[in-house]
C-alpha positions as MATLAB code, in Angstrom:
seq = 'MNIEDWRIRIDEINDQLIDLLNQRATYATEIGKLKKELGLPVFDASREQKILDSVGAKTKGPLTSDSIKKIFLTIMEETRKVEE';
ca = [
      79.888   54.135   79.175;
      77.543   54.799   82.036;
      77.466   57.691   84.512;
      79.611   55.827   87.046;
      82.312   55.222   84.427;
      82.396   58.932   83.644;
      82.540   59.789   87.346;
      85.478   57.445   87.836;
      87.305   59.231   85.031;
      86.540   62.604   86.618;
      87.797   61.342   89.992;
      91.051   60.261   88.348;
      91.478   63.677   86.763;
      90.707   65.334   90.107;
      93.544   63.333   91.665;
      95.890   64.433   88.880;
      94.825   68.056   89.283;
      95.511   67.929   93.021;
      98.986   66.534   92.394;
      99.727   69.165   89.752;
      98.385   72.027   91.866;
     100.543   70.951   94.791;
     103.551   70.663   92.500;
     102.836   74.187   91.238;
     102.568   75.438   94.829;
     105.910   73.822   95.666;
     107.515   75.672   92.768;
     105.851   78.897   93.884;
     107.293   78.406   97.356;
     110.775   78.218   95.851;
     110.096   81.307   93.739;
     108.893   83.066   96.898;
     112.213   82.305   98.611;
     114.124   83.752   95.667;
     111.920   86.843   95.552;
     112.537   87.399   99.249;
     116.305   87.102   98.769;
     116.137   89.562   95.883;
     113.803   91.952   97.681;
     111.053   91.495   95.103;
     107.334   91.655   95.881;
     105.339   88.435   95.882;
     102.691   89.869   93.561;
     103.821   90.525   89.988;
     100.835   91.932   88.106;
     102.493   91.808   84.687;
     103.512   88.150   85.106;
     100.021   87.176   86.226;
      98.445   89.011   83.292;
     100.772   87.185   80.889;
      99.692   83.870   82.403;
      96.007   84.774   82.150;
      96.399   85.866   78.549;
      98.289   82.696   77.711;
      95.906   80.216   79.328;
      92.895   82.051   77.964;
      94.251   81.731   74.451;
      95.022   78.008   74.802;
      91.565   76.706   75.653;
      89.852   74.660   72.982;
      86.549   74.348   74.869;
      84.103   73.460   76.160;
      85.329   75.883   78.845;
      85.499   79.446   77.582;
      88.559   81.617   77.717;
      86.952   83.625   80.542;
      86.225   80.459   82.525;
      89.820   79.279   82.219;
      91.088   82.709   83.240;
      88.858   82.699   86.338;
      90.144   79.274   87.333;
      93.749   80.358   86.907;
      93.159   83.606   88.757;
      92.006   81.564   91.737;
      94.959   79.196   91.387;
      97.372   82.125   91.383;
      95.668   83.825   94.337;
      95.861   80.635   96.402;
      99.411   79.853   95.297;
     100.521   83.371   96.184;
      99.616   82.574   99.802;
     102.263   79.847  100.000;
     104.768   82.055   98.220;
     104.793   84.566  101.083;
];
């Protein structure tokens, strides 16, 4: 395969990631509604730490556990904005 073939594959994955991130944000919006009804705070530090620990442990490389955690931290920070 040449560089353009690889770039096409990356573009396809980018499209999938966008769809999945928006699906995740939609779910977070619903969770935010439930939290509001229940009087719970949007930010749940223990839940977020569990997620970070879990995703960090699942990576098989080439991204490191720390890299995956940083990506997910950003995802959660951005998703929290739509949860409010």
